C-alpha positions as CSV (number, residue, x, y, z in Angstrom):
1,X,98.6,95.9,89.7
2,X,95.7,96.9,92.1
3,X,96.0,100.0,94.2
4,X,96.4,97.7,97.3
5,X,99.3,96.0,95.7
6,X,100.9,99.4,94.8
7,X,100.5,100.3,98.5
8,X,102.2,97.0,99.4
9,X,105.2,97.9,97.2
10,X,105.4,101.4,98.7
11,X,104.7,100.6,102.4
12,X,108.4,100.3,103.4
13,X,108.9,103.9,102.2
14,X,106.1,105.3,104.4
15,X,107.9,105.2,107.7
16,X,105.0,103.5,109.6
17,X,106.9,100.7,111.3
18,X,106.9,102.3,114.7
19,X,103.1,103.1,114.5
20,X,102.4,99.5,113.3
21,X,104.3,98.1,116.3
22,X,102.4,100.4,118.7
23,X,99.1,99.1,117.2
24,X,100.2,95.5,117.6
25,X,101.0,96.2,121.3
26,X,97.6,97.8,121.9
27,X,95.7,94.9,120.2
28,X,97.7,92.3,122.0
29,X,97.0,93.9,125.4
30,X,93.3,94.0,124.6
31,X,93.2,90.4,123.6
32,X,94.9,89.4,126.8
33,X,91.5,90.0,128.5
34,X,89.9,87.2,126.6
35,X,90.4,83.4,126.2
36,X,91.6,83.5,122.5
37,X,92.7,80.2,121.0
38,X,91.9,81.0,117.3
39,X,92.3,84.3,115.5
40,X,91.5,85.6,112.1
41,X,93.5,88.7,110.9
42,X,91.5,90.5,108.2
43,X,93.8,92.8,106.2
44,X,96.7,90.9,107.6
45,X,99.4,92.6,105.5
46,X,102.7,90.9,105.8
47,X,101.6,88.9,108.8
48,X,103.4,90.7,111.5
49,X,100.6,90.5,114.1
50,X,99.9,86.9,113.3
51,X,103.5,86.1,114.1
52,X,103.1,87.7,117.5
53,X,100.0,85.9,118.3
54,X,101.4,82.6,117.1
55,X,104.3,83.1,119.5
56,X,101.6,83.4,122.3
57,X,100.2,80.0,121.3
58,X,97.2,81.3,119.3
59,X,96.3,79.5,116.1
60,X,96.1,82.2,113.4
61,X,94.8,82.7,109.8
62,X,95.2,85.8,107.7
63,X,93.3,87.2,104.7
64,X,94.2,90.2,102.6
65,X,93.0,91.5,99.3
66,X,96.6,92.2,98.2
67,X,98.2,89.3,96.5
68,X,101.6,90.8,97.2
69,X,101.0,90.7,100.9
70,X,99.6,87.2,100.9
71,X,102.6,85.9,98.9
72,X,104.9,87.3,101.6
73,X,102.8,85.7,104.3
74,X,103.0,82.3,102.6
75,X,106.8,82.7,102.1
76,X,107.0,83.0,105.9
77,X,105.0,79.8,106.3
78,X,101.8,81.6,107.5
79,X,98.2,80.4,106.8
80,X,97.0,83.2,104.6
81,X,94.6,83.6,101.6
82,X,93.8,86.4,99.2
83,X,90.0,86.2,99.7
84,X,87.1,88.2,101.1
85,X,86.3,87.6,104.8
86,X,82.8,86.3,103.7
87,X,84.6,83.4,102.0
88,X,86.6,82.3,105.0
89,X,85.9,78.8,106.4
90,X,85.2,78.2,110.1
91,X,84.7,80.5,113.1
92,X,87.1,82.2,115.3
93,X,87.5,83.3,119.0
94,X,88.8,86.7,117.8
95,X,89.0,88.7,114.6
96,X,91.1,91.8,114.1
97,X,91.4,94.5,111.4
98,X,94.5,96.5,112.2
99,X,95.5,99.9,110.8
100,X,92.7,101.6,109.0
101,X,91.2,98.5,107.3
102,X,87.7,99.7,107.9
103,X,88.5,103.1,106.4
104,X,89.1,101.6,103.0
105,X,85.4,100.8,102.7
106,X,82.5,103.1,102.0
107,X,79.5,102.9,104.3
108,X,77.6,100.2,102.4
109,X,80.7,97.9,102.0
110,X,81.5,98.5,105.7
111,X,78.1,97.3,106.9
112,X,78.3,94.3,104.6
113,X,81.9,93.5,105.9
114,X,80.9,93.8,109.5
115,X,77.9,91.5,109.1
116,X,80.3,89.0,107.5
117,X,82.7,89.3,110.4
118,X,79.8,88.5,112.8
119,X,79.1,85.3,110.9
120,X,82.8,84.2,111.4
121,X,82.9,84.7,115.2
122,X,82.2,82.0,117.8
123,X,79.4,82.9,120.2
124,X,81.6,84.6,122.7
125,X,83.9,85.9,120.0
126,X,85.4,89.4,119.9
127,X,86.2,91.7,117.0
128,X,88.7,94.6,117.3
129,X,89.4,97.3,114.7
130,X,90.8,100.8,114.6
131,X,89.5,103.7,112.5
132,X,90.8,107.3,111.9
133,X,89.0,110.1,113.6
134,X,88.0,113.2,111.6
135,X,91.0,114.9,113.1
136,X,93.2,112.1,112.1
137,X,92.1,112.6,108.5
138,X,92.0,116.4,108.2
139,X,95.0,117.3,110.5
140,X,97.3,114.3,110.3
141,X,96.8,112.3,107.0
142,X,96.1,115.2,104.7
143,X,99.2,116.7,103.0
144,X,102.2,115.7,100.9
145,X,105.4,113.7,101.6
146,X,108.1,112.1,99.7
147,X,110.6,109.3,100.5
148,X,113.4,107.6,98.6
149,X,116.2,105.1,98.7
150,X,118.9,104.1,96.2
151,X,116.3,102.3,93.9
152,X,113.0,103.9,94.6
153,X,111.3,107.4,94.9
154,X,107.8,107.8,96.4
155,X,105.6,110.8,96.4
156,X,102.3,110.8,98.3
157,X,99.7,113.6,98.0
158,X,96.6,113.3,100.2
159,X,93.5,115.5,100.2
160,X,90.6,115.2,102.7
161,X,87.2,116.5,101.6
162,X,83.5,115.4,101.8
163,X,84.5,112.7,104.4
164,X,86.9,111.1,102.0
165,X,90.7,111.0,101.9
166,X,92.1,110.6,98.4
167,X,95.8,109.7,98.6
168,X,97.7,109.6,95.3
169,X,100.8,107.4,95.3
170,X,103.4,107.8,92.7
171,X,106.3,105.4,92.9
172,X,109.4,105.3,90.6
173,X,111.3,102.0,90.7
174,X,114.8,101.7,89.2
175,X,115.3,98.8,86.7
176,X,118.5,96.9,86.1
177,X,119.1,98.9,82.9
178,X,119.0,102.2,84.9
179,X,115.6,103.2,83.6
180,X,112.7,103.7,85.9
181,X,109.2,102.2,85.9
182,X,106.4,104.5,87.1
183,X,103.5,103.2,89.2
184,X,100.6,105.6,90.1
185,X,97.2,105.1,91.7
186,X,94.8,106.8,94.1
187,X,93.6,105.1,97.3
188,X,90.4,106.3,98.8
189,X,89.7,106.1,102.5
190,X,86.3,107.0,104.2
191,X,85.6,108.7,107.5
192,X,83.0,106.7,109.4
193,X,80.6,108.2,112.0
194,X,80.1,106.3,115.3
195,X,76.4,105.7,114.7
196,X,77.2,103.3,111.9
197,X,78.8,101.0,114.5
198,X,76.1,101.3,117.0
199,X,73.3,100.0,114.7
200,X,74.6,96.7,113.5
201,X,72.6,93.5,113.3
202,X,75.4,91.0,114.1
203,X,77.8,92.9,116.3
204,X,77.4,95.0,119.5
205,X,79.9,97.7,120.1
206,X,81.0,97.1,123.7
207,X,83.9,99.6,124.0
208,X,85.5,102.5,122.1
209,X,88.6,104.4,123.0
210,X,90.2,107.3,121.3
211,X,94.0,107.3,121.3
212,X,97.0,109.0,119.8
213,X,99.1,107.2,117.3
214,X,100.8,110.0,115.3
215,X,99.2,113.0,116.9
216,X,96.4,114.0,119.4
217,X,93.5,111.7,119.3
218,X,93.8,110.7,115.7
219,X,92.5,107.0,116.0
220,X,89.7,105.2,117.7
221,X,89.8,101.6,118.8
222,X,86.5,99.7,118.5
223,X,85.7,96.4,120.4
224,X,82.7,94.4,119.4
225,X,81.0,91.2,120.7
226,X,78.8,89.0,118.6
227,X,75.1,89.7,119.3
């Protein structure tokens, strides 16, 4: 199991449903300003945002590096693949990466990713993503939490230092014979400075807005057009 698949197994215990819905509302309102007929959701998760956009008449495709997430998308009849964005066929009016997707990449991987995104946009295409601010990492994400239900127990321990957030997930899942299986892994997220987004070859940053998701100004929304 990859660390992204462990995150997928534990996500329902994190209590992020309300924040996810708030982000979906924000992205949807931003996309209303553009004539979007086709959309690619990179890091699509279980496909919640695609379902919203499909209901608005937009043709959607999703990609995610977690096979667990993609299997759930396919189970709901969504067009989704477990591939890298560079391997996606076709071009799109809009591409989105919702809820920290960019923070899961180091700087080199991020630049490579953003150049690949530019190649998948139509000429007037738009790319929207959100990232954590430094405050969002140091004052909101850092710390410990636990959550449980009748069959599972999750412990999360996050430490932010040297512009990296290391989050250790420990999940105990109850088996039918009353024993428990332990899953444990650490997910690394990276803080990105704004200058990284202002010096791209394929994308031009046209708007950025800092907003509050969990706390005061813990997120930044980035909107790009293809150069």
